[in-house]
N, C-alpha and C positions, 0 to 999 in steps of 0.2 A: 285366552290369556291375557293378562294386563301388564302394562309396563309404565313406569313412570320415565318420562323423557325430559332431561334437564338441558336448558339453556344457560349460557354463561352472560356475555355483554348485552344481550338482547334485553336482560332483565333492568338495566339501567337506563333504558330509553324512556322517554315519555309515554305515558299510557296509551296516546294515539298511535305513536310510531311502533311501540311494543306489539300492540294488536296486529299492526299490518305485517311485522316480522313473523309474529306467531303464526298468522294466516298462511305467509308465504312457506314457512318451515313444514307446517302440516301438509300443505299442498304438494311440496317437493316429495315428502314422504310417501304419500299416497300414488305417486307416479310408478311405484314399484311394489308397494305393498297394500293388500286389501285390508284396510282398517278403518276405524273411526277414532275420535278423539273426544275426551272430555277435559275442559279447560276451566279449573277452579281457582280463580285468583293467581294465575301464573303457573299454576302446578298442572302440566300437560300429562294426561293419562291415555296412553295409547291401547285400543282394545282390538283385538284380532283373533283369528282362528288359525293364522299361518303358524308353522312350527318354529321353534326357537332359532334353528339354523337359519332359516329364511329371515327372520326379523333381524338376527345380528349382522347378516349379510347387508341387508338394506341400511340398517341404522349405522353401522360402521363406515359407511361411504356418505353419509348426508352432512354437509356443513352446516353448522348452527347448533348441533347437539354436542354438549360436554361430556354426558354420560347418560347410561339408562340403567334401570333395573327391573327384572322380573318381579312382579309383586303378587301377594296373596291377600285376599280381602276377606274380612269378617266385620261383624258389629262390634261396637266398643262395649264389650263384656269380658271381664277377665277369664271366665271360665271358656268362652269361645276362643278367646285369644290363646289360651293354653291348648285347646284342640287343635287349633290351626298350626302351631308349632310343632305339636306332636306328629301332626300329618306331613309337614313339608321339611322339617329339619333333616329327618333321615335321607332325603334326596341329596343333601349336600354332602353328608357322610358318605353315601354310596359312590358319588361322583369324585370323591377325593379331595374336594375343596375345604372340608373341614375334618381333621383327624382329632378327634376328643382326646385319644390317648397321648398326643404330642402337643397339639395346639391349645394355646389360651384363647379366651374370649372375652368380649365385652358387649353389653346391650346399650343401645342408645335410643332415645325417645324424643319425637318432636310432637308438640300438640298444637292443634288450631281449635279454639272453642273454649267452652266451660265444662270442667270434670270436677269430679270428687277427688281426683288424685292430681299430684304433680308429675311433672315429666320424669323427675328422678325416682319418684315411687313406682311409676309404671316400668322403668328401665330395671329397677331392683326385681320387681316381680317377674318380668320376663327372664331376667338372669336366673331367678330361682327355678323356673320352669325348664330352662336350658340344662342347669346342673342336675335336676330330676332326670332327665331323658339321657344325658351324656356322662355326667360325673366329671365334665371338663373344668379346669382351672381358670380362674377369673384373673384378667390383667386389664386394668382400665387405661392405663397410660399407652401401652403397645400391644395391643392384643394381635394374635395371628388371624382371628376370625371375628366378625361383627355381626351381631344380629340387630337390624334396624327396625324401630316400630314408629310408625307415623299415624297418630291419633287425629283425624280430622272430624270433629264434631261426633255423629253416631256411628262413623266408619273407622275401622282401624286397619291398617296395611302392614304386612310384615315383608320384609325383603332382606337378602343376605349378600347381595353384592352390588357394587357400582362398576358397570363396565364403561372404562373410558373409551371417547369417541375423538372425532377430529377437532371440534370446537369450530370457531370462526363465525361467519355470518351466512344466512341461508342464501344459496345461489339464486341469482335474479332479483336480489334486494337492492343492489348498487349500480344498476346500469350495464352497459355492454363496453368491451374494451376489444382492441384489435391486437393479437399477439403474434409476433414474427416468430416463426417456428422453423428450425432447421433440422437435419437429421441427428444433431449432437444431442448431448445429455443436458445441457442447461436450460434451453426453451421450454421444454414440456414441464420442467420443474416450475418455472416462472409462470406459466398458464396456470398450473395447479395451485400455487400460491394466491393467484388473483381469484380462482374460483372460491378459495377459502375466505377471502375478503368479501364474497358475496357478489362478484361480478360474473356477469354471462361473458362468455368468451367466444370470439371469432379468431380463427387461425389463418395466417397468410404465410404461405411457403413461397420463397423466391427460389426458383428453378434457375439454376445457373448454366444449364446446358448452352454451349459445349465445353464448359470450364469444369464439370461435374456431372455425376450421374448416380443413380442407386438411392437417392434420398427420397424420393416420393412415397415409396412403399413403407420406409421407415416412418415419415410422417404421418401417414394415414393409419398405421399401427398404433402409433403413440395417441394419436387424436381419439381412435377408437377406445383406448384405455383411458384417456381424461374423460371420455363421455360417462364413464361409471360413477365419476365423482360430480357430474354436472346434472343430477336429478331434477327435473322440472324445467330445465332450460336447454335448449339445442346447442350442441357444439357444431359450429359452422367452419368449414374448411375451404379456403381459396388458393389458387395458384397463380404465380404471374411469370412470365416468360422473361427473367431478370438478365439472362445471358445477353440479350440484345443490348441492354444499357451498359453492361460490363464491357462488351466489345467496344463501344463507343468511348468509354472512359478511358481504356486501355491506349486506343489509338489517339486520343486528343490531350491527355494529361501526362504529366511525368510517371514513370512506372511506380515510383515508390509511394504515389498517393492513391493507388488502386483501391486499397482496403479502406481508407477514409472516404472516398467518394462512393464505393460500394455501400457502406453503412449508411450514409447520407441518403443515397437513393432509396435504400430500403425504408427509412423513415417516411420519406415522400410518398412512396407507393402505399405504406400503410395508412398515411393520412388520407389519401384519396378514396382507399376503401372503407375507411372509418367513417367518412361523411356519407356514404351510401348505406352503411350499415347503421347509421345514427349512433355511433359509438362515441364514447366520451374521452378516450385516451388510447394511446399506443403502448404497448408492453413488450420487452425483450428480456434476454437472458443475460445482459451485461454483468461483469464482476470485475471491479477496479483491478486493472493490472494483469488481467488473465491472458489476453491477446493483444495484438498490436492496436486494434480499433478501440480498445478499452482503457488506455491510459486516460488521466484526467484532461490532458490536452486534446485528445482525439475525441473523447466524448463530448467536450465543449464544441468542437468544430464540426463533429457530424450531426448534432442535434440543432445547431444554430438557426438552420433555414426551415425547420419544421415547427408551424405555429401551434400544433396541438401538444397536450402534456404527454410526456414519455415516462413510464414508470418501469423501474429496473429492480424488481423484488429481491434479486440475488446480489445486489451491488456490493454488499459487506460479506459475502460469504465466500469461503474459500472451496476449493475443488471436492475435498473429502466431504465437507457438509452437503453439498450439492448432490453428490453421488449417494450418499446416505438416503437423502429424500427420494432420488430416482428410484433406488431399489424398494424403498417402502411403498411407492405408489406403483410400481411395475413398469416403469419406462426405461430402466437402465439397460436391460438385457438386448432391447430393441436398438437403443441409441449406440451401442457400442459395436454393432454389426458394421465391419468395414465398407467404406462407401467410395474410397479413393480420395475423398476430400475436394478441395478447390484448387485447380490449376491456375487460376488467375492471381493468386497470392504472389507477389513479388519476392525476390530473394532478400531485399533489404525494405521491408515496408516502413513507412513513416510512423513513428511512435510519438513524436511531439510536434503535432501539426500547428503551424501558425495560422490563427483564425483568419487573418486578413489575407493571407495567401490562399487559403481555402475558399474564401469568399471570391477571391479574383479568378481562380481557377474554375469554381463552379459557374460563375458568369461566362468565362471563355468557351466552356464546351457546351453551353445552353442547356445546363442540366434539367431546367424545368420543363422545355419543350420534349425532351428526350423521354423524360419520366411520364409527362402526359400521354405521349404516344405508346409507351411500353404498357401503360396502366390499362389500355385498351384490351390487353391479353389477360387481364384477370378474369379468372373463370371459377365457378364453384365446383367442388369435388364432392359427389355424393359417397357419403361413407356407408 
């Protein structure tokens, strides 16, 4: 079977960059699908003997694909085109995707090359063939069903559906990021969105023991789920014994500053791992105003000492929007499993941290030395 595979923004890149992205996209698909490709001036045609269910499962998880279509091929000859439609259209009727008794239809044609007919003439011809077979009514403005005809020189392709996919850029085309991941809802979604933008993802979990427990199994399960969307690039998972730093912060700093110092330390830890991973940025699941450490004042204060770019793809999302994505990608049910939360959170956390005060406290508690020491506990977790 053959399939047209369509990409979106890859098509606006320069020819050299487009070819690079196309190559990466095809390589990512091949990691889970036994197939070959034809690439004709930006038109990717996937050729495989795998069944439709397997093809859909793979293509629906590959970032960089806008849509795909199962296609039927023949020579550019009207009689042969009519024969092909007679052979393939009944499958659409049988599957329930086209009900000629109720649904209207339209035929659309695209052409590449020189022919004795126009695109409009071919569309009209195909429409007449469909009417002869089904007696369905035509609606050119808002059809219920569309027959697509693509004439490319001596070959003609017929397809009946465009199956929407995830879009974005091929994973691995934009470098690697280190994403802070907790047992909650937000951070796996943030990691997924970075995969969508073509980034390879390394996950860092800050283990807050003795201030919390039960998060590691959730992190690993969500990491395994994210791996389904990272075809072609490995999802790496690391853990750090962050409770040691939290104990120090609680002992040496005012209680209300615990959350601010916690998040600041997490960024510093992620930056250390990022250097080892040759990553270019840090990612977290922050959303403005959602929790104490995510007010604008606290965002400024917690990120001030980190020299590496920090991306928060959820920064403008509300909780309902984030949960919707989490349900879509399969991480929601794992994230809502109770884990007891973090007992280090003070009764009255600082929500409007003064940057100058935070700078002084960080210096007073010798944060850098403590984080450098704690970073020695960063260990790789094998999925």
